[in-house]
N, C-alpha and C positions, 0 to 999 in steps of 0.2 A: 544568475543566482539560483538557488535550489527551488524557489517558489515558481520560477518561470520555466523550469525544465519540464518538458511534456513527454509522456510516454510515446505519443505518436511521432515525435521527432526522431526516435530511435527504432521503433518497431512499427510494422504495418498493422493497423488496427482495423478489424473488419466492420466494426460498428462505432457509433459515437459513445465514448466511454463517459461514465459519471466523473465529475470533477475530482472526487477523491482518488480515482484511479488514474486519471489523466495527469494530474499535478500532485504527486505524493508529497511535495514540499510544503503543502498547506496543512498537513497534519500537525497537530500539537502533540508531538511525540516526546514523552518524558519517561525514560525507564526508571523503575524503582531501584533504589540502592540495594545491593546484595551483600550479604556477609561473605567475605572471600573464602572462609572456611568451607562453605557449602556451594561454591561456585561450580557450575557444570558447563559443558560446551554449549548447551542450549541457552544458558544465561548469557554467554559471551555473544552468541549469534543474535539474540534478542536485544542486546544492548544498543545496536545501531538502528537508526531510523530507516524506514523502507525507502528504496530508490525506484526509479523507473524500471530497473532490471528485475525487480520482484513483483511488479504490477501485472495484472492480467491484460491480455490484448483483446479479449472478447468479453462482452457483458450481455447476459440474457436475463433481464429483469422480469419479474412476474407481476401481474396485476394483483392488486389487493381486493378486487371485486369478488364478492361472494359467489362461489360456484353454484350453478343451477342444477 
């Protein structure tokens, strides 16, 4: 199923990815309805939910600790 498809099954990931990138099927993706008169190619591209092929293979998270 889409929820069990993992990015690391298809691509070499250098680090441990956050779950939102590792399993894009868990996203609650609901595109907004668009007026067909004003439809653009970007609207068509954004209509589809993200897959493992659009996810990053690296993640460099930053600490939220206050800088000294």
